[in-house]
Structure formats: C-alpha cells, structure tokens
C-alpha positions in Angstrom: -50.4 29.9 49.2 -48.6 30.8 46.1 -47.3 34.5 45.1 -46.4 36.6 41.9 -44.5 39.2 41.7 -43.6 41.8 38.4 -40.3 43.9 38.9 -40.6 46.8 37.2 -37.8 49.4 36.7 -39.8 53.1 35.9 -37.5 55.7 33.7 -36.5 58.4 35.7 -39.1 61.3 36.4 -41.8 58.5 35.6 -42.5 57.1 39.4 -45.6 59.0 40.0 -47.3 58.5 36.5 -46.7 54.7 37.2 -48.2 54.8 40.7 -50.8 56.6 39.7 -51.9 54.3 36.5 -51.8 51.7 38.5 -54.1 53.2 41.8 -56.8 54.5 39.6 -57.4 51.0 37.5 -59.9 48.8 37.8 -58.1 45.6 39.3 -61.0 42.9 38.7 -58.9 40.9 41.4 -62.0 41.2 43.8 -63.8 39.1 41.6 -61.6 36.4 41.2 -62.0 32.7 43.6 -58.5 32.1 44.8 -57.4 35.7 45.2 -55.9 36.8 48.3 -54.1 39.7 48.6 -52.4 42.4 46.0 -50.0 44.9 46.6 -47.3 47.9 44.7 -44.4 47.9 46.2 -41.8 50.3 46.0 -38.2 49.7 46.7 -35.3 52.0 48.0 -33.8 52.1 44.5 -34.8 54.8 42.4 -37.8 53.8 39.9 -37.5 50.2 41.4 -41.3 48.5 41.8 -42.9 45.4 42.6 -46.8 44.2 41.9 -47.3 41.9 44.5 -50.3 39.7 44.2 -51.2 36.4 46.9 -53.0 33.2 45.7 -54.9 30.4 47.3 -52.5 28.0 45.1 -51.1 28.0 41.8 -54.0 26.7 39.7 -55.9 29.8 41.0 -53.1 32.3 39.7 -53.0 30.3 36.4 -56.9 30.1 36.1 -56.7 33.8 36.7 -54.5 33.8 33.8 -56.9 32.7 31.2 -59.6 35.2 32.7 -61.9 37.5 30.8 -60.9 39.5 34.6 -57.0 39.4 33.2 -57.7 40.3 30.1 -59.7 43.5 31.1 -57.8 44.4 33.6 -54.4 44.6 31.6 -56.7 46.3 28.4 -56.3 49.2 30.4 -53.3 50.7 28.6 -50.1 50.1 28.6 -46.8 51.2 30.7 -44.8 51.9 27.2 -43.0 54.9 27.8 -42.6 54.8 31.6 -40.1 52.1 32.1 -36.8 51.6 31.3 -36.7 47.9 30.9 -39.0 45.3 30.5 -40.8 43.6 33.2 -39.9 40.3 34.9 -42.2 37.8 36.5 -41.2 35.6 38.9 -43.6 32.9 40.9 -43.3 31.4 44.1 -44.7 28.5 45.7 -45.0 29.2 49.6 -42.8 26.8 51.6 -43.5 28.1 55.1 -46.1 30.4 56.3 -46.1 32.4 59.5 -49.0 34.3 61.0 -49.6 36.2 63.9 -46.7 34.4 65.8 -47.8 30.9 64.3 -45.4 29.2 62.0 -46.7 26.5 59.7 -45.6 24.4 56.7 -47.5 24.7 53.5 
C-alpha cells in the first residue's frame, strides 16, 4: 500500500467553506486503477486538515497524478483565500499493515 497526504492549514473561520468544497467536489477517484480509499481528516488543532488517500502502489498513485482524472479533479476551483499556508505533501510506503487483528508485512 501507498499513502499520500496533503496537510492544510485553513485560515481562521474558513473551515466550513473548506469542508464544503471537499464535500461537494467530484473526485473522479473511483475511476482510477489502484485507488483504494480517501478521507478528509480534521485535526484537533484549529484549521488543521489532511487529505489522506490510499493506493495499491506508488506506481498507481504516480499514474493518477498524470491522468485526466487528476487534472479534472484539480480544475474545480482554488482553495486560495481559504488557506493560511501552502499545503504540504507527504508520501509514504506501507511497511507494516494490520487489519482485523491480523498483522502482515507489506
């Protein structure tokens, strides 16, 4: 598994608008080979959000970033004015994964 996260620091008072933008977007992810899961996470700290996507492999993620689905998803408007800082991208390879009480090496 491969995980991609974008960390967002949302400007004060813009959280509801930021969440609505994500909630109402067309993601196109269900059309992408290798896509597993997406979640938008809200942190305990004010304005802290993370977009979290899980992929079958880094190759599947990389292919998505070069796809029309990626371009279409990112053409839906800017979060300019909603963010206090630039987003920070973090990418991770799974080393150990646990599901339903069963541990397995990646």
